[in-house]
C-alpha positions as CSV (number, residue, x, y, z in Angstrom):
1,M,-87.6,-22.3,-41.3
2,T,-89.1,-23.8,-39.0
3,E,-87.1,-23.7,-35.5
4,T,-87.3,-27.1,-33.1
5,S,-89.7,-26.9,-30.3
6,R,-88.2,-26.8,-27.0
7,R,-89.6,-30.1,-26.0
8,T,-87.6,-31.7,-28.9
9,L,-84.3,-29.3,-28.4
10,F,-84.0,-31.5,-25.2
11,K,-85.0,-34.6,-25.3
12,V,-81.8,-37.2,-26.2
13,G,-83.4,-41.0,-26.7
14,G,-81.7,-43.7,-28.7
15,A,-80.6,-43.9,-32.0
16,A,-82.9,-46.4,-34.6
17,L,-81.6,-48.4,-37.4
18,V,-83.1,-47.7,-40.4
19,T,-82.8,-48.8,-43.4
20,A,-81.2,-47.0,-47.2
21,A,-84.7,-46.9,-48.9
22,A,-86.4,-45.2,-45.3
23,M,-83.6,-42.5,-45.3
24,R,-84.1,-41.6,-48.7
25,G,-88.2,-41.4,-47.7
26,G,-87.8,-38.8,-45.1
27,T,-88.6,-35.6,-44.1
28,A,-88.7,-32.9,-47.4
29,G,-88.2,-28.6,-46.6
30,A,-84.0,-29.0,-46.5
31,A,-82.7,-26.3,-48.5
32,P,-81.2,-27.0,-51.9
33,D,-78.4,-25.9,-51.1
34,G,-78.3,-28.1,-47.5
35,R,-78.1,-30.9,-50.0
36,R,-74.4,-30.4,-50.6
37,T,-73.1,-29.1,-47.0
38,R,-69.9,-30.9,-46.3
39,P,-70.6,-32.0,-42.7
40,L,-68.1,-30.7,-40.4
41,G,-66.9,-30.2,-36.6
42,R,-67.6,-34.3,-36.0
43,H,-66.7,-34.9,-31.9
44,I,-67.5,-38.0,-30.2
45,A,-68.2,-39.1,-26.3
46,F,-68.6,-42.2,-24.1
47,G,-71.1,-43.1,-22.2
48,A,-71.1,-44.6,-19.1
49,D,-70.3,-47.5,-20.0
50,P,-66.9,-46.6,-22.9
51,S,-66.6,-50.9,-23.9
52,K,-70.4,-50.4,-25.2
53,Q,-71.8,-47.1,-25.8
54,V,-70.3,-43.8,-28.1
55,V,-72.0,-40.9,-28.8
56,I,-71.4,-39.4,-32.3
57,S,-71.9,-35.5,-33.1
58,W,-71.4,-32.9,-35.4
59,Q,-72.6,-30.3,-37.4
60,Q,-74.3,-28.5,-40.3
61,L,-74.4,-25.1,-41.1
62,E,-76.9,-25.6,-43.0
63,K,-80.7,-28.0,-42.7
64,V,-80.7,-31.0,-44.0
65,D,-82.3,-33.8,-44.4
66,G,-81.7,-37.4,-43.8
67,A,-78.5,-36.9,-41.3
68,Y,-76.8,-40.7,-40.6
69,V,-73.7,-42.7,-39.6
70,R,-73.0,-45.2,-40.8
71,I,-70.2,-47.7,-38.9
72,A,-68.4,-50.6,-39.9
73,T,-65.2,-53.1,-38.3
74,Q,-63.5,-52.3,-41.6
75,A,-63.0,-49.5,-43.6
76,G,-65.2,-50.3,-46.9
77,N,-68.1,-52.3,-44.9
78,F,-70.6,-50.0,-43.7
79,G,-73.6,-50.8,-42.2
80,A,-77.1,-49.7,-43.2
81,P,-77.7,-45.7,-42.0
82,I,-78.9,-44.4,-38.0
83,A,-81.0,-42.1,-37.6
84,A,-79.3,-39.1,-36.2
85,E,-80.9,-36.8,-33.7
86,V,-81.4,-33.1,-35.0
87,R,-80.9,-29.9,-32.0
88,T,-81.4,-27.0,-34.0
89,L,-80.7,-23.7,-31.8
90,R,-81.5,-20.2,-32.8
91,S,-79.2,-17.1,-31.9
92,A,-80.5,-13.8,-32.3
93,I,-78.0,-11.1,-33.8
94,A,-79.7,-8.7,-31.0
95,W,-77.5,-11.2,-28.2
96,Q,-74.5,-11.1,-29.8
97,K,-70.9,-8.9,-30.2
98,G,-68.8,-10.5,-31.8
99,D,-65.2,-10.4,-32.8
100,H,-66.0,-10.5,-36.3
101,S,-68.3,-8.2,-38.8
102,F,-71.5,-9.7,-39.3
103,P,-72.9,-9.6,-42.6
104,P,-75.8,-6.8,-43.4
105,H,-76.9,-9.4,-45.3
106,G,-76.5,-12.4,-43.4
107,P,-79.3,-14.1,-41.7
108,D,-81.0,-13.0,-38.4
109,P,-81.6,-14.8,-36.5
110,M,-78.7,-17.8,-36.6
111,Y,-79.6,-21.2,-36.5
112,Q,-76.8,-23.5,-36.0
113,Y,-78.0,-27.7,-36.4
114,Y,-76.4,-30.3,-34.4
115,L,-76.6,-33.9,-35.1
116,H,-75.9,-36.6,-32.4
117,V,-76.3,-40.7,-32.7
118,R,-76.0,-43.1,-30.0
119,L,-74.3,-45.8,-30.6
120,N,-75.2,-48.5,-27.5
121,D,-74.3,-52.0,-28.8
122,L,-70.7,-51.8,-29.5
123,Q,-68.4,-54.4,-28.2
124,P,-65.4,-53.6,-26.1
125,D,-61.9,-53.7,-27.2
126,T,-63.0,-53.0,-31.1
127,T,-61.4,-49.8,-33.3
128,Y,-64.8,-49.0,-35.6
129,F,-65.0,-46.7,-38.6
130,Y,-67.6,-44.5,-39.4
131,V,-68.8,-42.0,-41.4
132,V,-71.5,-38.9,-41.3
133,G,-73.9,-38.3,-44.2
134,H,-77.2,-37.7,-45.5
135,R,-79.3,-37.2,-48.2
136,G,-77.2,-36.3,-51.3
137,Y,-74.4,-36.5,-49.6
138,D,-72.9,-40.2,-49.1
139,P,-69.6,-39.5,-47.6
140,A,-69.1,-43.8,-48.1
141,T,-68.5,-43.3,-51.6
142,S,-64.7,-43.8,-53.1
143,K,-65.0,-39.7,-53.9
144,R,-64.6,-38.7,-50.1
145,R,-62.7,-41.1,-48.2
146,G,-61.2,-39.3,-46.9
147,E,-64.1,-38.4,-44.4
148,I,-63.6,-41.7,-42.5
149,A,-63.4,-41.6,-39.4
150,S,-62.7,-44.1,-36.3
151,F,-62.7,-44.9,-32.7
152,R,-61.8,-47.6,-30.3
153,T,-63.9,-48.4,-27.4
154,A,-63.0,-49.1,-24.2
155,P,-61.7,-52.6,-22.6
156,T,-63.5,-53.8,-20.3
157,S,-60.4,-54.2,-18.1
158,G,-56.6,-55.0,-17.1
159,K,-54.9,-53.0,-20.8
160,P,-52.4,-49.7,-20.1
161,F,-54.2,-46.5,-21.1
162,T,-53.7,-42.6,-21.2
163,F,-56.5,-40.1,-20.9
164,T,-55.4,-36.0,-20.9
165,A,-56.6,-32.9,-20.0
166,F,-56.3,-29.4,-20.0
167,G,-59.5,-26.2,-19.7
168,D,-60.3,-22.7,-20.9
169,Q,-59.2,-23.5,-24.3
170,G,-61.1,-21.1,-27.2
171,Y,-59.8,-21.7,-30.3
172,G,-56.4,-19.9,-31.7
173,Y,-52.5,-20.9,-33.0
174,N,-52.4,-21.7,-29.2
175,A,-55.6,-24.2,-28.8
176,R,-54.4,-26.2,-32.1
177,K,-50.7,-26.3,-30.8
178,L,-51.9,-28.2,-27.4
179,N,-54.4,-29.9,-29.5
180,S,-51.3,-31.9,-31.6
181,L,-49.8,-32.5,-28.0
182,V,-53.0,-34.4,-27.2
183,A,-52.7,-36.6,-30.5
184,D,-48.9,-37.1,-29.4
185,N,-50.6,-38.1,-26.3
186,N,-52.9,-40.9,-28.4
187,P,-55.1,-40.9,-25.4
188,A,-58.0,-43.0,-25.1
189,F,-59.7,-40.0,-24.0
190,H,-60.2,-36.4,-23.5
191,L,-60.9,-34.2,-19.9
192,A,-62.2,-30.7,-21.1
193,L,-62.6,-28.9,-18.0
194,G,-64.8,-26.2,-18.9
195,N,-64.7,-23.0,-20.8
196,L,-64.7,-24.5,-24.0
197,S,-65.5,-21.8,-26.6
198,Y,-65.2,-18.8,-25.2
199,A,-68.4,-17.7,-26.7
200,I,-68.7,-15.5,-24.0
201,H,-65.6,-13.3,-24.3
202,G,-65.8,-10.2,-22.5
203,G,-68.1,-8.8,-19.0
204,T,-66.2,-8.0,-15.6
205,A,-64.7,-10.9,-14.4
206,N,-67.2,-11.5,-11.8
207,V,-70.0,-11.8,-14.3
208,E,-68.5,-13.6,-16.9
209,G,-71.4,-16.5,-17.7
210,G,-74.9,-16.3,-16.9
211,H,-75.2,-12.7,-17.1
212,P,-76.5,-11.7,-20.8
213,D,-77.1,-7.9,-19.9
214,T,-73.0,-7.9,-19.8
215,D,-71.9,-10.6,-21.1
216,K,-70.6,-10.2,-24.2
217,Y,-71.6,-13.5,-26.9
218,D,-70.5,-15.0,-30.5
219,A,-72.4,-17.9,-31.0
220,A,-70.1,-18.7,-34.2
221,R,-67.0,-19.4,-31.7
222,W,-68.4,-22.6,-31.3
223,N,-68.9,-22.9,-35.1
224,S,-64.8,-22.3,-34.7
225,L,-64.1,-24.3,-31.7
226,F,-65.1,-27.7,-33.3
227,V,-63.5,-27.3,-36.4
228,Q,-60.6,-26.5,-34.8
229,N,-61.1,-29.4,-32.6
230,E,-62.1,-31.8,-35.3
231,P,-58.9,-33.6,-36.2
232,T,-58.6,-34.4,-32.8
233,A,-61.6,-34.6,-31.0
234,A,-63.4,-37.1,-34.2
235,R,-61.8,-40.1,-33.0
236,V,-60.8,-39.3,-30.0
237,P,-64.1,-39.3,-27.1
238,W,-63.8,-35.9,-25.8
239,M,-66.1,-35.5,-22.4
240,I,-66.7,-32.0,-21.2
241,T,-67.4,-30.6,-17.8
242,L,-69.5,-27.3,-17.5
243,G,-67.2,-24.0,-16.8
244,N,-69.2,-20.2,-16.0
245,R,-68.8,-19.6,-19.8
246,E,-71.0,-22.6,-20.6
247,M,-73.9,-20.4,-18.4
248,E,-75.4,-18.8,-22.1
249,E,-78.5,-17.3,-20.0
250,W,-79.9,-16.9,-23.5
251,Y,-80.9,-20.9,-23.7
252,S,-83.0,-22.3,-20.9
253,P,-82.7,-24.4,-18.7
254,N,-80.1,-22.5,-16.2
255,G,-78.4,-21.4,-19.3
256,Y,-77.9,-25.0,-20.8
257,G,-79.4,-25.4,-23.1
258,G,-77.0,-24.2,-26.1
259,V,-74.5,-27.0,-24.1
260,K,-77.6,-29.7,-24.3
261,A,-78.1,-29.3,-28.1
262,R,-74.1,-29.2,-29.0
263,V,-73.0,-32.3,-27.1
264,T,-74.2,-35.3,-25.8
265,M,-72.7,-36.4,-21.9
266,P,-74.1,-39.3,-19.8
267,D,-75.6,-36.9,-17.5
268,N,-76.9,-39.8,-15.0
269,A,-76.8,-38.1,-12.0
270,W,-80.8,-37.2,-12.8
271,S,-83.2,-37.1,-14.8
272,A,-82.4,-33.8,-16.6
273,S,-79.2,-33.1,-14.7
274,T,-76.0,-31.2,-17.1
275,G,-72.5,-31.4,-16.6
276,I,-72.9,-33.9,-13.8
277,Y,-72.5,-37.4,-14.4
278,A,-70.2,-40.7,-13.5
279,W,-68.1,-43.3,-15.2
280,R,-66.0,-46.1,-15.4
281,Y,-62.3,-46.5,-17.5
282,Q,-61.5,-49.7,-16.7
283,N,-60.0,-49.1,-13.2
284,V,-60.7,-45.5,-13.1
285,G,-63.7,-44.5,-11.7
286,L,-64.3,-40.9,-13.2
287,I,-67.0,-37.9,-12.0
288,S,-67.9,-34.6,-13.8
289,L,-69.0,-32.1,-11.3
290,D,-71.0,-28.5,-12.5
291,G,-68.7,-26.3,-10.4
292,N,-71.3,-23.0,-11.6
293,D,-72.8,-24.4,-8.5
294,I,-70.8,-23.9,-5.6
295,C,-68.9,-20.8,-7.7
296,S,-69.4,-17.3,-5.2
297,R,-67.5,-15.1,-8.0
298,N,-69.9,-16.1,-11.1
299,T,-73.2,-16.3,-9.1
300,A,-76.0,-16.9,-12.0
301,N,-76.1,-20.6,-10.7
302,L,-74.8,-20.7,-6.9
303,D,-76.3,-23.1,-5.3
304,Y,-79.0,-23.7,-8.4
305,T,-78.9,-28.0,-7.4
306,K,-80.4,-27.3,-3.5
307,G,-77.7,-29.9,-2.4
308,K,-78.8,-32.3,-4.9
309,Q,-75.3,-32.3,-6.5
310,L,-73.3,-33.1,-3.4
311,T,-75.6,-35.9,-2.1
312,W,-75.3,-37.5,-5.5
313,L,-71.6,-36.8,-5.1
314,E,-71.5,-39.1,-1.9
315,G,-73.2,-42.2,-2.8
316,Q,-71.3,-42.1,-6.3
317,L,-68.6,-41.8,-4.5
318,K,-69.1,-44.5,-2.2
319,Q,-70.4,-46.9,-4.6
320,F,-67.6,-46.5,-7.0
321,R,-64.8,-46.6,-3.6
322,K,-66.7,-50.0,-2.4
323,N,-66.3,-51.4,-6.2
324,P,-63.7,-53.9,-6.2
325,A,-63.2,-53.5,-9.8
326,I,-62.1,-49.8,-9.8
327,D,-58.4,-48.7,-7.7
328,F,-58.7,-45.4,-8.5
329,I,-61.4,-42.4,-8.7
330,V,-60.8,-39.1,-10.6
331,V,-62.8,-35.8,-10.1
332,Y,-63.0,-32.9,-12.7
333,L,-64.9,-29.9,-13.2
334,H,-63.9,-26.6,-13.8
335,H,-63.9,-24.6,-10.5
336,A,-60.6,-24.7,-8.1
337,T,-61.1,-25.9,-4.7
338,Y,-57.3,-25.1,-4.2
339,S,-55.4,-22.7,-6.0
340,T,-53.0,-19.6,-6.1
341,S,-53.5,-18.0,-9.1
342,D,-55.1,-14.5,-9.3
343,G,-58.7,-16.3,-10.3
344,G,-59.0,-17.6,-6.8
345,A,-60.1,-20.9,-5.2
346,E,-63.7,-21.8,-4.4
347,S,-64.5,-21.5,-0.7
348,V,-68.0,-23.6,-0.6
349,A,-65.8,-26.7,-2.5
350,Q,-63.5,-26.4,0.0
351,Q,-66.3,-26.7,3.0
352,K,-68.8,-29.3,1.3
353,W,-67.3,-30.8,-1.0
354,A,-63.2,-31.4,-0.1
355,P,-64.4,-33.4,3.0
356,V,-66.6,-35.7,1.0
357,F,-63.1,-36.3,-1.3
358,D,-61.2,-37.1,2.0
359,K,-64.3,-39.4,3.4
360,Y,-63.6,-41.2,0.2
361,Q,-59.8,-41.0,-0.6
362,V,-60.5,-39.1,-4.4
363,D,-57.2,-39.9,-5.8
364,L,-56.6,-36.7,-7.9
365,V,-58.8,-33.9,-8.7
366,L,-58.6,-32.1,-12.1
367,N,-59.9,-28.4,-12.6
368,A,-59.1,-25.5,-15.0
369,H,-60.7,-21.8,-15.0
370,N,-57.3,-20.4,-13.8
371,R,-55.2,-20.5,-16.7
372,V,-52.4,-21.8,-15.6
373,Y,-50.0,-24.9,-14.6
374,E,-50.6,-25.9,-10.6
375,R,-50.4,-28.8,-8.4
376,T,-51.0,-29.2,-4.8
377,D,-49.2,-31.8,-2.5
378,P,-51.6,-34.1,-1.3
379,I,-54.2,-32.7,0.9
380,K,-56.5,-33.6,4.2
381,A,-58.4,-31.4,5.8
382,G,-57.4,-28.4,4.0
383,K,-53.6,-28.9,4.7
384,G,-51.1,-30.4,2.7
385,T,-49.8,-33.7,4.6
386,K,-46.7,-34.2,3.0
387,K,-44.1,-32.5,0.1
388,V,-44.6,-34.0,-3.2
389,A,-41.6,-33.2,-5.6
390,S,-41.7,-33.6,-9.0
391,R,-40.9,-37.1,-9.6
392,G,-42.1,-38.3,-6.1
393,T,-44.9,-40.7,-5.6
394,V,-48.5,-40.0,-3.5
395,N,-50.2,-43.0,-1.5
396,P,-53.6,-41.0,-1.6
397,A,-55.1,-43.6,1.1
398,K,-52.3,-42.5,2.9
399,D,-51.8,-38.8,2.0
400,G,-54.6,-37.2,0.9
401,T,-56.1,-35.8,-3.1
402,T,-53.9,-34.1,-4.9
403,Y,-55.6,-31.3,-6.4
404,I,-54.3,-30.0,-10.2
405,T,-55.0,-27.0,-11.8
406,A,-55.0,-27.4,-16.0
407,G,-56.2,-24.6,-17.2
408,A,-53.6,-23.4,-19.8
409,G,-55.9,-24.5,-22.6
410,G,-55.3,-21.6,-25.3
411,Q,-56.8,-19.0,-23.6
412,A,-54.5,-15.8,-22.3
413,L,-53.1,-16.6,-18.9
414,D,-53.4,-15.8,-15.6
415,K,-51.1,-15.0,-13.3
416,F,-50.2,-16.1,-9.6
417,Y,-51.6,-14.2,-7.0
418,K,-49.1,-11.4,-5.3
419,D,-47.0,-12.8,-8.1
420,A,-45.8,-16.1,-6.1
421,P,-43.2,-17.2,-8.4
422,E,-43.1,-19.9,-10.7
423,S,-41.4,-23.8,-9.6
424,Y,-41.3,-25.9,-11.8
425,L,-39.9,-29.6,-12.7
426,D,-35.7,-28.7,-12.5
427,N,-36.6,-24.8,-12.8
428,E,-37.5,-24.9,-8.5
429,N,-38.3,-22.3,-6.5
430,T,-39.0,-22.1,-2.9
431,S,-39.1,-17.9,-2.4
432,G,-42.0,-16.1,-1.8
433,T,-45.0,-16.8,0.2
434,P,-48.2,-19.2,-2.4
435,T,-51.2,-17.1,-1.4
436,M,-54.6,-18.5,-2.0
437,R,-57.8,-16.1,-2.4
438,C,-61.7,-16.9,-1.9
439,Y,-63.8,-14.2,-3.5
440,K,-66.6,-13.2,-1.3
441,K,-70.2,-13.7,-3.2
442,N,-70.3,-11.6,-6.5
443,S,-67.4,-9.1,-5.5
444,D,-63.6,-8.2,-6.7
445,K,-63.2,-8.2,-3.0
446,S,-61.7,-11.7,-1.2
447,T,-59.9,-13.5,2.2
448,D,-56.5,-14.5,1.7
449,T,-54.5,-17.5,3.2
450,Q,-50.9,-18.1,3.3
451,V,-50.1,-21.9,1.6
452,T,-47.7,-24.2,2.0
453,W,-49.3,-26.9,0.1
454,S,-48.7,-25.3,-3.2
455,R,-45.7,-27.5,-4.5
456,V,-45.7,-26.8,-8.4
457,R,-46.5,-23.9,-10.6
458,Y,-46.2,-22.9,-14.4
459,R,-47.4,-20.2,-16.1
460,G,-47.5,-21.4,-19.8
461,Y,-49.3,-23.7,-22.4
462,S,-50.1,-27.0,-20.9
463,I,-51.4,-30.0,-20.9
464,T,-51.7,-32.8,-18.4
465,A,-51.6,-36.8,-19.0
466,V,-52.4,-39.2,-17.0
467,D,-50.9,-43.0,-17.6
468,V,-52.8,-45.8,-15.9
469,T,-51.1,-49.4,-15.2
470,P,-53.4,-52.0,-13.6
471,K,-52.1,-54.1,-11.4
472,T,-50.2,-57.5,-12.4
473,G,-49.5,-60.1,-9.2
474,S,-47.5,-57.8,-6.5
475,T,-47.2,-54.6,-8.0
476,P,-50.3,-52.6,-7.2
477,A,-52.0,-50.3,-9.6
478,R,-50.4,-46.8,-10.8
479,M,-51.3,-43.8,-12.1
480,K,-48.4,-41.7,-13.7
481,V,-49.4,-37.9,-13.6
482,R,-47.7,-36.1,-16.0
483,A,-47.7,-32.5,-17.4
484,L,-46.3,-31.1,-20.5
485,D,-45.9,-27.1,-21.9
486,E,-46.6,-26.3,-25.2
487,D,-43.7,-28.5,-26.7
488,G,-43.8,-31.5,-24.9
489,V,-41.2,-30.5,-22.4
490,L,-42.1,-32.4,-19.4
491,I,-42.6,-29.4,-16.0
492,D,-44.4,-32.3,-13.8
493,E,-44.8,-35.9,-12.9
494,I,-46.2,-38.0,-10.1
495,T,-46.6,-41.2,-9.6
496,V,-50.0,-41.8,-7.7
497,Q,-50.2,-45.4,-6.0
498,R,-52.1,-47.1,-4.1
499,G,-50.5,-49.3,-1.1
């Protein structure tokens, strides 16, 4: 079996239209069984312009020839095949300590084959049907109608929509239940806030990611994640940001080679940026940041951009805020700028990023890492500006930025630091003193600060859903931000409204 070269692995080109005859004449060399292997783990993502750009991705467990996508605006009328780019990951068994037994006669190394097709010239506000296949496997035939999936491109403006978010998902019962809750909310897209598969599933608390000598790793967990998420992710674009457990040092550069093989994000901050990108969905400008760049506890990639990310962030925020078509700016990342969970907050983000969020009046910052739900009061210059109870309203232009930790996506839950009590809708509790814990560099030691801005704390599995309503006439645009427990019960809600 020939491994794809590293140069080919990380080169992402536009998809080309090819004829069915050309597909049949592709490269030879696939294993015979590969022609009968069913594609799995379909997941889609938006490009920087979600009204025109979508990426369709999936996985093959064996090498196949002539992989392709066919699309249609009517389910029975698929167009010509569009050739897929193959990105191959090679993972030595010696790297891995799985939560399953590796077969004694199984392959070593393990190969994972990820397929991607970029669609760049779609029509706005249109439903597309698609199938994925390869030579000898045609899902458009009548026998495989169950493999037809669909997605919808974004309107250019003016329509209400919902998006959802959570991080620290992993796979298992709780993760699957939250996936169903996401589907129930019928979002236009979902924000996956890092620490996705938990392929890095062990190690001491401050070396979970970026330390191959101590990290416990199981590459096959990615297979489980994509299969688990497929019922939702095959039709709802998942926009991914990087967590510490995505720092898989076995794959260069910066340990992000694995992520680059598995998913395709806009990554338009600069050439070869990973997980750092900006895009717009109607009246909302969205920015994904790499929190590993400012993380003092998991330090493998601390300051690896040498300030480049911060410079880009400020320029992008300035551009968004000057755009009259954008009402709201949402920043999402893995690590917490402000939190009172035991997992801590990031002092570097408070020192370098929060002032920029203040300057350009960022409306909402979403993060994970701490496996709880927590919402702050609006914050400016590190201090809460006013108390906003559930069902309250925030005006970010006057009040400041609201920070939400949405990290209870399926993995084992964390605690609030110093056992600060839970407090959420219809279960408010003002006792105790919430305390923010900021870890020192590469250490279990921390600096502790008592805070007044921790308004809602919930220690249970949950998702965050944001309902966006564009402005109409004299009624200003607004975002209703909801938190739902794993049974869909409302635990928090605020309205973010400018003006």
